[in-house]
C-alpha positions as CSV (number, residue, x, y, z in Angstrom):
1,X,135.0,141.2,78.1
2,X,132.2,143.7,76.8
3,X,129.0,142.3,76.4
4,X,129.1,142.9,72.4
5,X,132.1,140.6,72.6
6,X,130.8,137.8,74.7
7,X,127.3,138.1,72.3
8,X,129.3,137.4,69.4
9,X,131.9,135.0,70.7
10,X,129.9,133.0,73.1
11,X,128.6,130.8,70.4
12,X,131.9,129.8,69.5
13,X,133.5,129.5,72.8
14,X,130.7,126.7,73.1
15,X,131.3,124.9,70.2
16,X,132.9,121.8,70.6
17,X,135.9,122.1,68.4
18,X,138.6,125.1,68.6
19,X,137.6,128.7,68.3
20,X,137.6,128.8,64.6
21,X,137.1,125.3,63.8
22,X,134.9,124.7,60.5
23,X,132.9,121.8,61.9
24,X,129.1,122.2,63.2
25,X,128.5,121.7,66.9
26,X,126.9,118.3,67.4
27,X,125.4,119.0,70.9
28,X,122.0,118.7,71.4
29,X,120.5,122.5,71.6
30,X,117.6,123.6,73.6
31,X,115.6,125.9,72.1
32,X,113.6,128.9,73.6
33,X,110.5,127.6,72.4
34,X,109.0,124.2,71.8
35,X,110.4,122.7,68.6
36,X,111.7,120.1,66.4
37,X,115.5,119.0,66.3
38,X,117.0,117.2,63.3
39,X,120.1,116.8,61.2
40,X,120.7,117.4,57.5
41,X,123.6,115.9,56.3
42,X,125.4,115.8,59.6
43,X,124.2,119.1,60.7
44,X,121.9,119.9,63.2
45,X,119.0,121.9,62.6
46,X,115.7,123.1,64.2
47,X,112.3,123.9,63.4
48,X,109.6,125.6,65.3
49,X,105.8,125.3,63.6
50,X,102.9,127.7,64.3
51,X,100.0,126.2,65.6
52,X,97.8,124.4,63.3
53,X,94.7,126.7,63.5
54,X,97.4,129.6,62.2
55,X,98.7,127.7,59.1
56,X,96.5,128.7,56.0
57,X,95.3,125.2,54.2
58,X,96.1,124.6,50.5
59,X,99.1,126.5,50.8
60,X,102.8,126.4,51.7
61,X,103.8,127.3,55.1
62,X,106.1,130.5,55.2
63,X,109.1,130.3,57.3
64,X,112.0,132.6,58.9
65,X,115.7,131.3,58.2
66,X,117.3,132.3,61.3
67,X,121.2,132.5,61.3
68,X,123.7,131.7,63.0
69,X,122.2,128.4,64.5
70,X,124.5,127.6,67.4
71,X,123.8,125.5,70.8
72,X,122.5,128.2,72.5
73,X,121.2,130.7,69.4
74,X,118.3,131.0,68.9
75,X,117.9,132.4,72.6
76,X,115.4,133.2,74.8
77,X,115.8,137.1,74.1
78,X,114.5,136.5,70.7
79,X,111.1,134.5,72.2
80,X,109.4,138.0,71.5
81,X,110.0,137.9,67.9
82,X,109.5,133.9,67.3
83,X,106.2,134.5,69.0
84,X,105.0,136.8,66.6
85,X,106.0,135.1,63.6
86,X,104.2,132.0,64.8
87,X,101.3,134.0,65.5
88,X,101.6,135.1,62.2
89,X,101.5,131.4,60.9
90,X,105.1,131.6,60.0
91,X,107.6,129.0,61.2
92,X,111.1,129.5,62.4
93,X,114.3,126.8,61.5
94,X,117.8,127.3,60.9
95,X,120.8,124.6,60.6
96,X,124.3,124.9,62.3
97,X,127.3,124.8,59.4
98,X,129.6,125.8,62.3
99,X,131.6,129.3,62.4
100,X,131.9,129.7,58.7
101,X,132.0,133.0,58.2
102,X,129.9,132.4,55.0
103,X,132.4,130.1,53.4
104,X,131.9,127.8,50.4
105,X,131.5,124.9,52.4
106,X,129.0,126.4,55.0
107,X,127.2,127.7,51.9
108,X,126.9,124.1,50.8
109,X,125.5,123.2,53.9
110,X,122.6,125.9,53.7
111,X,121.9,124.9,50.3
112,X,121.2,121.4,51.5
113,X,119.2,122.6,54.2
114,X,117.1,124.8,51.9
115,X,116.5,121.9,49.8
116,X,115.3,119.9,52.8
117,X,113.0,122.1,53.8
118,X,111.4,122.9,50.5
119,X,111.4,119.6,48.9
120,X,111.1,117.2,51.7
121,X,109.1,119.4,54.1
122,X,107.1,121.4,51.7
123,X,107.6,125.0,53.1
124,X,107.6,128.0,50.9
125,X,110.3,128.4,48.2
126,X,111.1,132.3,49.3
127,X,111.8,132.2,53.3
128,X,112.5,135.3,55.3
129,X,116.7,135.4,56.0
130,X,117.0,136.6,59.2
131,X,120.7,137.3,60.2
132,X,122.1,138.6,63.4
133,X,125.5,139.5,63.9
134,X,128.0,137.3,62.0
135,X,124.8,135.4,60.3
136,X,125.1,138.2,57.8
137,X,128.2,136.5,56.4
138,X,126.4,133.0,56.1
139,X,123.0,134.7,55.0
140,X,124.3,137.2,52.2
141,X,126.5,134.8,50.9
142,X,124.2,132.4,50.2
143,X,121.7,134.6,49.0
144,X,123.6,136.3,46.7
145,X,123.9,133.0,44.8
146,X,120.3,132.0,45.3
147,X,118.3,135.4,44.9
148,X,115.6,133.7,43.5
149,X,115.0,131.6,46.5
150,X,114.7,134.6,49.1
151,X,111.5,136.6,50.3
152,X,113.5,139.2,52.2
153,X,116.0,139.7,54.5
154,X,116.2,141.3,58.0
155,X,119.3,141.8,59.9
156,X,120.4,142.6,63.5
157,X,123.5,144.1,63.6
158,X,124.7,142.0,60.8
159,X,128.2,141.6,59.6
160,X,128.3,142.6,55.8
161,X,132.2,142.8,55.5
162,X,134.7,140.1,56.0
163,X,137.4,142.9,56.4
164,X,135.2,144.6,59.4
165,X,134.8,141.3,61.3
166,X,136.3,138.8,61.9
167,X,139.3,140.1,59.3
168,X,140.8,138.7,56.7
169,X,143.4,136.7,58.9
170,X,140.4,135.5,61.3
171,X,138.7,134.1,58.1
172,X,141.6,132.2,56.5
173,X,141.0,128.9,58.5
174,X,137.5,128.0,57.2
175,X,138.0,129.6,53.8
176,X,141.2,127.2,53.8
177,X,143.2,129.9,52.1
178,X,146.0,132.0,52.7
179,X,145.3,136.1,53.4
180,X,146.8,137.0,50.4
181,X,144.5,134.8,48.5
182,X,141.1,135.6,50.2
183,X,142.3,139.0,49.6
184,X,142.4,138.1,45.5
185,X,139.2,136.4,45.8
186,X,137.4,138.4,48.4
187,X,134.5,139.6,45.3
188,X,133.7,136.4,45.3
189,X,133.4,136.2,49.3
190,X,132.2,139.5,50.9
191,X,128.5,140.0,51.2
192,X,128.8,144.0,50.6
193,X,130.7,143.1,46.9
194,X,127.8,140.4,46.3
195,X,124.8,142.8,46.2
196,X,124.1,143.0,42.7
197,X,121.8,139.7,42.0
198,X,119.9,140.6,45.3
199,X,119.2,144.4,43.8
200,X,118.3,142.9,40.5
201,X,115.8,140.5,42.0
202,X,114.4,143.3,44.1
203,X,114.9,141.3,47.3
204,X,113.6,143.9,50.4
205,X,115.9,144.2,53.1
206,X,115.6,145.5,56.5
207,X,118.6,146.5,59.3
208,X,118.5,147.7,62.4
209,X,121.9,148.5,64.1
210,X,123.5,150.4,66.6
211,X,125.5,153.8,65.8
212,X,128.1,153.0,68.4
213,X,128.7,149.4,67.6
214,X,132.7,148.7,68.1
215,X,132.5,144.9,67.2
216,X,130.6,145.5,63.9
217,X,130.8,149.0,63.3
218,X,127.7,150.5,61.5
219,X,129.3,152.4,58.5
220,X,131.6,149.1,57.7
221,X,128.7,146.6,57.6
222,X,125.0,147.9,57.5
223,X,126.0,151.3,56.0
224,X,127.7,150.5,53.6
225,X,125.2,147.5,52.4
226,X,122.3,150.3,52.5
227,X,124.4,152.9,50.5
228,X,125.4,150.2,48.2
229,X,122.2,148.6,47.9
230,X,120.5,151.6,47.2
231,X,122.8,152.7,44.3
232,X,122.0,149.3,42.7
233,X,118.4,150.1,43.0
234,X,117.5,147.6,45.3
235,X,115.1,148.1,48.2
236,X,116.4,148.6,51.8
237,X,115.7,150.4,55.3
238,X,118.2,150.7,57.8
239,X,117.1,151.6,61.1
240,X,119.7,153.1,63.4
241,X,119.6,152.4,67.2
242,X,120.9,155.6,69.1
243,X,123.8,155.2,71.3
244,X,123.9,151.6,70.9
245,X,126.5,149.0,70.3
246,X,126.6,145.2,69.7
247,X,124.7,144.2,72.7
248,X,121.8,142.7,74.1
249,X,119.4,145.7,74.2
250,X,115.7,144.8,74.1
251,X,114.8,146.8,71.4
252,X,117.2,144.7,68.9
253,X,115.0,141.8,69.4
254,X,112.0,143.5,70.3
255,X,111.7,145.3,67.1
256,X,108.2,146.1,65.9
257,X,109.1,147.4,62.2
258,X,111.7,144.1,61.6
259,X,108.9,142.1,62.7
260,X,106.5,143.7,60.6
261,X,108.7,143.9,57.7
262,X,108.9,140.1,57.6
263,X,105.4,139.5,58.0
264,X,104.6,141.6,55.5
265,X,107.0,140.1,52.8
266,X,106.3,136.4,53.6
267,X,102.9,135.8,55.8
268,X,100.2,133.9,53.9
269,X,97.5,136.0,53.4
270,X,94.0,134.5,55.3
271,X,90.9,134.6,53.1
272,X,88.9,137.0,54.8
273,X,85.2,138.2,54.4
274,X,84.6,140.8,51.7
275,X,85.4,144.1,53.4
276,X,82.1,145.5,53.0
277,X,80.7,142.6,55.3
278,X,83.1,143.9,58.0
279,X,82.7,147.1,60.2
280,X,85.2,149.5,58.9
281,X,87.4,151.1,61.7
282,X,89.8,154.5,61.2
283,X,92.7,154.6,63.6
284,X,94.1,158.1,63.7
285,X,97.5,158.8,65.7
286,X,101.1,159.4,66.1
287,X,104.1,157.3,66.4
288,X,102.6,155.8,69.9
289,X,99.7,154.5,67.8
290,X,102.3,153.6,65.0
291,X,104.0,151.2,67.7
292,X,100.9,149.3,68.5
293,X,98.7,149.7,65.1
294,X,99.7,146.6,63.4
295,X,99.2,144.3,66.3
296,X,95.7,146.2,66.6
297,X,95.0,145.1,62.8
298,X,96.0,141.6,63.5
299,X,93.9,141.3,66.6
300,X,90.8,142.4,65.0
301,X,91.7,140.3,61.7
302,X,88.2,139.2,60.5
303,X,86.3,141.0,62.8
304,X,87.0,144.4,61.1
305,X,88.6,146.1,58.4
306,X,90.9,148.6,60.0
307,X,92.6,151.6,57.9
308,X,95.5,153.1,60.1
309,X,96.0,156.9,59.2
310,X,98.8,158.7,61.5
311,X,102.0,161.0,61.2
312,X,102.8,159.0,57.8
313,X,99.4,158.6,56.2
314,X,98.6,156.7,53.1
315,X,95.2,158.6,52.3
316,X,96.0,160.5,49.1
317,X,93.3,162.2,46.8
318,X,93.7,159.9,43.8
319,X,90.9,161.9,41.7
320,X,92.8,165.4,42.4
321,X,96.5,165.5,42.4
322,X,96.4,169.1,42.7
323,X,95.2,170.4,45.9
324,X,95.0,174.3,46.5
325,X,97.6,175.1,44.0
326,X,100.3,172.1,44.7
327,X,100.6,168.6,44.7
328,X,98.4,166.8,47.0
329,X,100.5,164.8,49.5
330,X,99.7,162.1,52.0
331,X,97.5,163.6,54.9
332,X,99.2,163.7,58.3
333,X,97.2,162.8,61.4
334,X,100.0,162.9,63.8
335,X,98.8,165.8,65.8
336,X,95.6,167.8,66.1
337,X,97.7,170.5,64.6
338,X,98.4,168.9,61.6
339,X,94.8,167.7,61.3
340,X,93.5,170.9,61.5
341,X,95.7,172.7,58.9
342,X,94.6,169.9,56.4
343,X,90.9,169.6,58.1
344,X,89.3,170.2,54.3
345,X,90.8,167.2,52.9
346,X,90.5,165.6,56.0
347,X,86.5,166.4,55.8
348,X,86.4,165.1,52.4
349,X,87.9,161.7,53.4
350,X,85.2,161.6,56.0
351,X,82.6,162.4,53.5
352,X,83.7,159.6,50.9
353,X,84.4,156.9,53.7
354,X,81.8,156.0,56.1
355,X,83.6,154.4,59.5
356,X,81.7,152.1,62.0
357,X,84.2,153.1,64.4
358,X,87.0,155.9,65.0
359,X,90.0,155.6,67.6
360,X,92.1,158.5,68.1
361,X,95.3,158.8,70.0
362,X,97.8,161.8,69.6
363,X,99.1,164.5,72.0
364,X,102.6,164.1,72.1
365,X,103.5,166.0,68.9
366,X,101.3,169.0,70.1
367,X,103.1,169.2,73.4
368,X,105.8,169.5,71.6
369,X,108.1,172.5,73.1
370,X,110.1,174.3,71.2
371,X,113.9,176.0,72.2
372,X,111.9,179.1,73.2
373,X,110.2,176.9,75.8
374,X,107.0,177.5,74.0
375,X,104.3,174.8,73.5
376,X,104.1,174.0,69.5
377,X,100.4,173.7,70.2
378,X,99.2,175.1,73.6
379,X,96.7,173.7,75.8
380,X,93.9,175.9,75.0
381,X,94.4,176.2,71.6
382,X,94.8,172.0,71.5
383,X,91.2,172.0,73.3
384,X,89.6,174.1,70.4
385,X,91.4,172.2,67.8
386,X,89.8,168.5,69.5
387,X,86.7,170.4,69.5
388,X,86.8,170.9,65.7
389,X,87.9,167.5,65.3
390,X,85.5,165.8,67.2
391,X,82.6,167.7,65.6
392,X,84.0,166.7,62.2
393,X,84.3,163.2,63.2
394,X,80.8,163.0,64.5
395,X,79.4,163.7,60.8
396,X,80.7,160.6,60.1
397,X,78.5,158.6,61.9
398,X,80.9,156.3,63.3
399,X,81.7,155.6,66.9
400,X,84.4,157.6,68.6
401,X,86.8,156.5,71.0
402,X,89.4,159.0,72.5
403,X,92.5,157.7,73.6
404,X,94.4,159.9,75.7
405,X,98.3,160.2,75.6
406,X,100.8,158.3,77.1
407,X,103.2,159.6,79.7
408,X,106.3,161.5,79.3
409,X,109.7,160.5,80.7
410,X,111.5,162.5,83.2
411,X,114.4,163.4,80.9
412,X,112.5,164.1,77.5
413,X,114.3,167.2,76.2
414,X,111.6,168.5,74.3
415,X,108.6,167.4,76.7
416,X,108.7,168.3,80.4
417,X,107.4,165.8,82.3
418,X,103.7,166.5,83.8
419,X,102.7,168.2,80.6
420,X,101.1,165.0,79.7
421,X,98.2,165.5,82.8
422,X,97.8,169.3,81.4
423,X,96.9,167.9,78.2
424,X,94.7,165.4,79.0
425,X,92.6,167.2,81.3
426,X,92.4,169.8,78.5
427,X,91.0,166.6,76.1
428,X,88.9,165.2,78.7
429,X,86.6,168.4,79.2
430,X,86.1,167.8,75.2
431,X,85.5,164.3,75.0
432,X,82.9,164.8,78.3
433,X,81.3,167.6,76.5
434,X,80.7,165.7,73.4
435,X,80.1,162.5,75.5
436,X,83.0,160.4,73.6
437,X,84.6,157.7,75.7
438,X,88.0,157.7,76.8
439,X,90.4,154.9,76.4
440,X,93.1,155.5,79.1
441,X,96.3,154.6,77.8
442,X,98.0,156.8,80.0
443,X,96.5,154.6,83.0
444,X,97.7,151.7,81.5
445,X,101.3,152.8,81.4
446,X,101.7,154.1,84.9
447,X,100.3,150.4,86.1
448,X,103.1,149.0,83.9
449,X,105.6,147.0,86.0
450,X,108.2,148.6,84.5
451,X,107.0,152.2,84.3
452,X,109.3,153.4,87.3
453,X,112.5,152.3,85.0
454,X,111.1,153.7,81.8
455,X,110.0,157.0,83.7
456,X,113.8,157.5,84.0
457,X,114.6,157.8,80.6
458,X,114.3,160.3,77.8
459,X,112.2,158.6,74.8
460,X,108.4,158.8,74.9
461,X,108.3,155.2,73.0
462,X,108.3,151.6,74.2
463,X,109.4,148.3,73.4
464,X,107.3,145.3,71.7
465,X,105.7,144.0,74.7
466,X,104.3,147.4,75.9
467,X,102.8,148.1,72.5
468,X,101.5,145.0,72.2
469,X,99.8,145.5,75.6
470,X,98.4,148.7,74.5
471,X,97.5,147.0,71.4
472,X,95.2,144.7,73.2
473,X,93.9,147.2,75.3
474,X,92.7,149.5,71.8
475,X,91.5,146.3,70.2
476,X,89.4,145.4,73.2
477,X,88.0,148.8,73.3
478,X,87.1,148.8,69.6
479,X,85.4,145.5,69.8
480,X,83.6,146.6,72.4
481,X,82.1,149.6,70.9
482,X,81.7,147.7,67.6
483,X,79.2,145.0,69.8
484,X,76.7,147.5,69.9
485,X,76.5,148.7,66.5
486,X,73.2,150.6,67.4
487,X,74.5,153.1,70.0
488,X,75.8,155.6,67.9
489,X,77.7,158.7,69.2
């Protein structure tokens, strides 16, 4: 049996009753991290609380509602996500209503669990619904009837159409209907047909789904949800995992974008000192810095006000909507070449905003080679651009840290392996000239235990744990520079 099929059917096979039973499993589950086991109206449930020091006083605790909850779900592969939710002061909980496929009986069990969490335990009235695979049927059918009780929805290859999986025939047992009856009432039970209330409430949605998923096909499920939801005016992001099916690929369960999405929509914001009292840090970089940026901000929370400007930067000249004859769009800091192409506005931003520390990390977009094999930004020109950028940054008075670019895998189609060394050598000469310290992110990756296996691939990006490792390195370097405020470069 293929892994994808095992992944979705194993919880069912482990249930006490028949494969298509409607009754919840009563076994004592084993959680992947310490938590509490209890029951709600006879249904097994769990709760994993954040540490007391992560919880904000005088506020309800935000929580992620995980589905499907079976005897073996959530599982160890999902620890990375769970740990980050807990670190953000967010609890994780779920209830086992059996293999319900989002049936009315399952929804009743969900409503009882929600009432218990909110009224008896005092948790937030708007949890984030996290649905994995068949959990999509459960969560979306409940959410469609309770849009006011949903903070956001995040999905990992979630089922959105009963006809796609398990098929109407496969769902008749738990719905207590014939196939014809279920077909006639499908609009009342099929998530893709029940999105209007969620869109009206502007419930934000994020899905990650593989484009070669055979068990829960992308187009029929997340693809249809995305197209219909956007037509209805609802906010949704669909991240497509290229070459991935319904499997245990770590990128599904270590998806930084999904975790950041959830945290941004439900986490309780901690009171911090006024920003004027905190050191101000600017992080400039490409998608690699985007991968670790949110974690750096979290690590420096309460220690520094961090502004991240990258390849999709948020800085816009508000006082001057027209720039050089056209609309003043966002600045792009994803490469040295982009910085240079918009140097005037970059200079204006630095003149208007004083920083205590500036951390820079780009190069992979400059290394990019076109079809003709030529560098997008040749090494000599790259060095010239860096020299101009560093010279400009020094006028701000901030302490500057340069992070060299991370390695290139052996099968990158656009960047020959070894070009990273050429560009890092060029950058090092510029930094030595200006007396700028170098944060050796390249070395962090080459010393990483998984480097040899990653090097065989074609993607310059990394999974969540590696970005967390880079984030700690960057945060430590920034904190170290901020510890000596009088030592300006």
